[in-house]
N, CA, C and O atoms as CSV, one atom per row, in Angstrom:
chain,resi,resn,atom,element,x,y,z
A,1,MET,N,N,-22.715,22.798,56.568
A,1,MET,CA,C,-21.621,22.557,55.618
A,1,MET,C,C,-21.808,21.271,54.918
A,1,MET,O,O,-22.206,20.262,55.500
A,2,LYS,N,N,-21.501,21.321,53.600
A,2,LYS,CA,C,-21.727,20.071,52.882
A,2,LYS,C,C,-20.618,19.023,53.136
A,2,LYS,O,O,-19.477,19.335,53.477
A,3,ASN,N,N,-20.990,17.921,52.967
A,3,ASN,CA,C,-20.080,16.689,53.102
A,3,ASN,C,C,-19.297,16.521,51.683
A,3,ASN,O,O,-19.871,16.094,50.682
A,4,VAL,N,N,-18.105,16.852,51.701
A,4,VAL,CA,C,-17.372,16.786,50.446
A,4,VAL,C,C,-16.241,15.749,50.587
A,4,VAL,O,O,-15.524,15.726,51.587
A,5,ASN,N,N,-16.113,14.954,49.634
A,5,ASN,CA,C,-14.982,13.963,49.638
A,5,ASN,C,C,-13.860,14.466,48.770
A,5,ASN,O,O,-14.061,14.766,47.593
A,6,PHE,N,N,-12.701,14.558,49.334
A,6,PHE,CA,C,-11.413,14.954,48.716
A,6,PHE,C,C,-10.651,13.754,48.291
A,6,PHE,O,O,-10.518,12.806,49.065
A,7,ILE,N,N,-10.165,13.748,47.143
A,7,ILE,CA,C,-9.278,12.717,46.552
A,7,ILE,C,C,-7.914,13.331,46.498
A,7,ILE,O,O,-7.689,14.351,45.848
A,8,GLU,N,N,-7.009,12.695,47.191
A,8,GLU,CA,C,-5.598,13.227,47.238
A,8,GLU,C,C,-4.891,12.811,45.919
A,8,GLU,O,O,-4.727,11.609,45.708
A,9,GLU,N,N,-4.492,13.670,45.083
A,9,GLU,CA,C,-3.646,13.408,43.946
A,9,GLU,C,C,-2.208,13.525,44.368
A,9,GLU,O,O,-1.825,14.441,45.095
A,10,ARG,N,N,-1.427,12.597,43.909
A,10,ARG,CA,C,0.007,12.553,44.139
A,10,ARG,C,C,0.788,12.016,43.094
A,10,ARG,O,O,0.261,11.373,42.186
A,11,ILE,N,N,2.083,12.241,43.150
A,11,ILE,CA,C,2.923,11.638,42.030
A,11,ILE,C,C,3.585,10.379,42.533
A,11,ILE,O,O,4.099,10.277,43.647
A,12,ILE,N,N,3.530,9.443,41.633
A,12,ILE,CA,C,4.100,8.076,41.869
A,12,ILE,C,C,5.444,8.105,41.129
A,12,ILE,O,O,5.461,8.292,39.913
A,13,ARG,N,N,6.561,7.925,41.829
A,13,ARG,CA,C,7.734,7.868,41.242
A,13,ARG,C,C,8.221,6.415,40.639
A,13,ARG,O,O,7.540,5.419,40.885
A,14,GLU,N,N,9.276,6.329,39.935
A,14,GLU,CA,C,9.697,5.161,39.162
A,14,GLU,C,C,9.598,3.901,39.961
A,14,GLU,O,O,8.880,3.003,39.522
A,15,LYS,N,N,10.275,3.730,41.145
A,15,LYS,CA,C,10.308,2.536,41.943
A,15,LYS,C,C,9.086,2.243,42.369
A,15,LYS,O,O,8.746,1.066,42.252
A,16,GLU,N,N,8.185,3.147,42.925
A,16,GLU,CA,C,6.874,2.788,43.357
A,16,GLU,C,C,5.970,2.303,42.197
A,16,GLU,O,O,5.208,1.346,42.339
A,17,CYS,N,N,6.068,2.902,41.208
A,17,CYS,CA,C,5.356,2.536,39.865
A,17,CYS,C,C,5.666,1.174,39.533
A,17,CYS,O,O,4.731,0.487,39.123
A,18,GLU,N,N,6.839,0.639,39.636
A,18,GLU,CA,C,7.193,-0.583,39.291
A,18,GLU,C,C,6.627,-1.647,40.273
A,18,GLU,O,O,6.269,-2.751,39.861
A,19,ILE,N,N,6.550,-1.263,41.675
A,19,ILE,CA,C,5.956,-2.108,42.681
A,19,ILE,C,C,4.480,-2.307,42.439
A,19,ILE,O,O,3.925,-3.405,42.501
A,20,ILE,N,N,3.854,-1.103,42.143
A,20,ILE,CA,C,2.463,-1.151,42.031
A,20,ILE,C,C,1.855,-1.857,40.819
A,20,ILE,O,O,0.811,-2.500,40.931
A,21,THR,N,N,2.481,-1.740,39.710
A,21,THR,CA,C,2.135,-2.334,38.395
A,21,THR,C,C,2.734,-3.678,38.227
A,21,THR,O,O,2.125,-4.531,37.580
A,22,GLY,N,N,3.893,-3.927,38.768
A,22,GLY,CA,C,4.532,-5.258,38.523
A,22,GLY,C,C,5.236,-5.222,37.237
A,22,GLY,O,O,5.755,-6.265,36.839
A,23,LEU,N,N,5.322,-4.078,36.491
A,23,LEU,CA,C,5.981,-3.969,35.226
A,23,LEU,C,C,7.413,-3.367,35.277
A,23,LEU,O,O,7.660,-2.477,36.091
A,24,SER,N,N,8.279,-3.794,34.498
A,24,SER,CA,C,9.658,-3.252,34.506
A,24,SER,C,C,9.621,-1.906,33.792
A,24,SER,O,O,8.678,-1.613,33.057
A,25,ARG,N,N,10.615,-1.115,34.004
A,25,ARG,CA,C,10.720,0.253,33.312
A,25,ARG,C,C,10.559,0.106,31.912
A,25,ARG,O,O,9.721,0.789,31.323
A,26,THR,N,N,11.347,-0.797,31.255
A,26,THR,CA,C,11.241,-0.963,29.821
A,26,THR,C,C,9.877,-1.410,29.313
A,26,THR,O,O,9.424,-0.927,28.275
A,27,THR,N,N,9.189,-2.352,30.041
A,27,THR,CA,C,7.797,-2.675,29.557
A,27,THR,C,C,6.969,-1.633,29.633
A,27,THR,O,O,6.186,-1.435,28.704
A,28,ARG,N,N,6.996,-0.766,30.776
A,28,ARG,CA,C,6.072,0.415,30.906
A,28,ARG,C,C,6.324,1.453,29.853
A,28,ARG,O,O,5.371,2.028,29.327
A,29,TYR,N,N,7.579,1.720,29.517
A,29,TYR,CA,C,7.875,2.696,28.450
A,29,TYR,C,C,7.446,2.182,27.048
A,29,TYR,O,O,6.984,2.950,26.204
A,30,GLN,N,N,7.613,0.882,26.839
A,30,GLN,CA,C,7.072,0.332,25.489
A,30,GLN,C,C,5.576,0.481,25.408
A,30,GLN,O,O,5.066,0.946,24.388
A,31,LEU,N,N,4.833,0.094,26.470
A,31,LEU,CA,C,3.441,0.259,26.391
A,31,LEU,C,C,2.992,1.719,26.453
A,31,LEU,O,O,1.952,2.048,25.883
A,32,GLU,N,N,3.699,2.569,27.092
A,32,GLU,CA,C,3.454,4.065,26.917
A,32,GLU,C,C,3.555,4.569,25.429
A,32,GLU,O,O,2.728,5.313,24.900
A,33,LYS,N,N,4.573,4.110,24.887
A,33,LYS,CA,C,4.878,4.399,23.382
A,33,LYS,C,C,3.594,4.109,22.522
A,33,LYS,O,O,3.099,4.870,21.691
A,34,ARG,N,N,3.162,2.888,22.875
A,34,ARG,CA,C,1.856,2.341,22.065
A,34,ARG,C,C,0.640,2.876,22.574
A,34,ARG,O,O,-0.374,2.541,21.960
A,35,GLY,N,N,0.491,3.705,23.650
A,35,GLY,CA,C,-0.680,4.368,24.107
A,35,GLY,C,C,-1.376,3.411,25.070
A,35,GLY,O,O,-2.565,3.591,25.330
A,36,LEU,N,N,-0.694,2.402,25.613
A,36,LEU,CA,C,-1.382,1.430,26.489
A,36,LEU,C,C,-1.027,1.573,27.918
A,36,LEU,O,O,-1.396,0.719,28.724
A,37,PHE,N,N,-0.330,2.604,28.279
A,37,PHE,CA,C,0.030,2.939,29.663
A,37,PHE,C,C,0.080,4.420,29.821
A,37,PHE,O,O,0.412,5.091,28.844
A,38,PRO,N,N,-0.220,5.010,30.972
A,38,PRO,CA,C,-0.263,6.466,31.130
A,38,PRO,C,C,0.993,7.038,30.857
A,38,PRO,O,O,2.055,6.458,31.085
A,39,MET,N,N,0.885,8.259,30.334
A,39,MET,CA,C,2.169,9.048,30.078
A,39,MET,C,C,2.786,9.529,31.346
A,39,MET,O,O,2.115,9.992,32.268
A,40,ARG,N,N,4.207,9.394,31.369
A,40,ARG,CA,C,4.989,9.881,32.430
A,40,ARG,C,C,4.953,11.467,32.419
A,40,ARG,O,O,4.715,12.057,31.366
A,41,ARG,N,N,5.183,12.121,33.552
A,41,ARG,CA,C,5.244,13.536,33.568
A,41,ARG,C,C,6.626,13.906,34.025
A,41,ARG,O,O,7.223,13.241,34.871
A,42,SER,N,N,7.168,15.070,33.403
A,42,SER,CA,C,8.417,15.594,33.779
A,42,SER,C,C,8.201,16.429,35.093
A,42,SER,O,O,7.292,17.242,35.260
A,43,LEU,N,N,9.194,16.096,36.011
A,43,LEU,CA,C,9.027,16.787,37.357
A,43,LEU,C,C,10.201,17.868,37.474
A,43,LEU,O,O,10.339,18.581,38.468
A,44,GLY,N,N,10.967,17.906,36.436
A,44,GLY,CA,C,12.099,18.898,36.398
A,44,GLY,C,C,13.374,18.120,36.335
A,44,GLY,O,O,13.489,17.055,36.941
A,45,GLY,N,N,14.333,18.635,35.610
A,45,GLY,CA,C,15.568,17.901,35.375
A,45,GLY,C,C,15.364,16.594,34.853
A,45,GLY,O,O,14.643,16.504,33.859
A,46,ARG,N,N,15.869,15.551,35.343
A,46,ARG,CA,C,15.733,14.216,34.942
A,46,ARG,C,C,14.612,13.400,35.615
A,46,ARG,O,O,14.346,12.257,35.246
A,47,ALA,N,N,13.985,14.007,36.583
A,47,ALA,CA,C,12.969,13.292,37.411
A,47,ALA,C,C,11.615,13.224,36.668
A,47,ALA,O,O,11.125,14.213,36.123
A,48,ILE,N,N,11.071,12.071,36.676
A,48,ILE,CA,C,9.665,11.791,36.138
A,48,ILE,C,C,8.824,11.057,37.198
A,48,ILE,O,O,9.318,10.490,38.173
A,49,GLY,N,N,7.439,11.121,36.906
A,49,GLY,CA,C,6.472,10.506,37.745
A,49,GLY,C,C,5.133,10.313,36.973
A,49,GLY,O,O,4.936,10.707,35.823
A,50,TRP,N,N,4.324,9.715,37.687
A,50,TRP,CA,C,2.972,9.477,37.091
A,50,TRP,C,C,1.972,9.935,38.108
A,50,TRP,O,O,2.243,9.818,39.303
A,51,LEU,N,N,0.768,10.481,37.691
A,51,LEU,CA,C,-0.274,10.820,38.576
A,51,LEU,C,C,-0.934,9.611,39.138
A,51,LEU,O,O,-1.219,8.673,38.394
A,52,SER,N,N,-1.178,9.586,40.344
A,52,SER,CA,C,-1.765,8.387,40.975
A,52,SER,C,C,-3.070,7.981,40.434
A,52,SER,O,O,-3.423,6.802,40.388
A,53,SER,N,N,-3.768,8.947,40.035
A,53,SER,CA,C,-5.182,8.755,39.364
A,53,SER,C,C,-4.999,8.104,38.044
A,53,SER,O,O,-5.872,7.337,37.637
A,54,ASP,N,N,-3.834,8.371,37.274
A,54,ASP,CA,C,-3.648,7.800,36.012
A,54,ASP,C,C,-3.368,6.314,36.135
A,54,ASP,O,O,-3.914,5.507,35.383
A,55,ILE,N,N,-2.500,5.950,37.101
A,55,ILE,CA,C,-2.085,4.705,37.418
A,55,ILE,C,C,-3.235,3.837,38.000
A,55,ILE,O,O,-3.385,2.676,37.619
A,56,ASN,N,N,-4.019,4.390,38.894
A,56,ASN,CA,C,-5.214,3.679,39.379
A,56,ASN,C,C,-6.273,3.386,38.302
A,56,ASN,O,O,-6.881,2.316,38.317
A,57,ASN,N,N,-6.507,4.352,37.343
A,57,ASN,CA,C,-7.524,4.202,36.323
A,57,ASN,C,C,-6.875,3.083,35.327
A,57,ASN,O,O,-7.632,2.271,34.795
A,58,TRP,N,N,-5.614,3.046,35.103
A,58,TRP,CA,C,-4.973,1.998,34.191
A,58,TRP,C,C,-5.234,0.659,34.826
A,58,TRP,O,O,-5.719,-0.279,34.193
A,59,LEU,N,N,-4.870,0.594,36.196
A,59,LEU,CA,C,-5.109,-0.733,36.806
A,59,LEU,C,C,-6.541,-1.229,36.833
A,59,LEU,O,O,-6.773,-2.438,36.831
A,60,LYS,N,N,-7.489,-0.337,36.857
A,60,LYS,CA,C,-8.851,-0.755,36.871
A,60,LYS,C,C,-9.190,-1.134,35.453
A,60,LYS,O,O,-10.047,-2.002,35.288
A,61,SER,N,N,-8.604,-0.572,34.405
A,61,SER,CA,C,-8.938,-0.891,33.008
A,61,SER,C,C,-8.327,-2.301,32.513
A,61,SER,O,O,-8.813,-2.863,31.531
A,62,ILE,N,N,-7.379,-2.783,33.140
A,62,ILE,CA,C,-6.686,-4.046,32.761
A,62,ILE,C,C,-7.362,-5.207,33.466
A,62,ILE,O,O,-7.051,-6.352,33.136
A,63,LYS,N,N,-8.301,-4.983,34.453
A,63,LYS,CA,C,-8.882,-6.119,35.054
A,63,LYS,C,C,-10.072,-6.715,34.246
A,63,LYS,O,O,-10.665,-7.710,34.664
């Protein structure tokens, strides 16, 4: 059997995104509109979230 690495993709919700990025909701939305932050995804109803890979890639890009 081959050794395969699996990367778990998950949804990061609003509060966790604020903790991880250190950015307020308003700042993230302003950056998103300018194409400088990953786009949020609709989860149904009023719920939104971001893919963990999108946030991780963004964090790497700002260093």
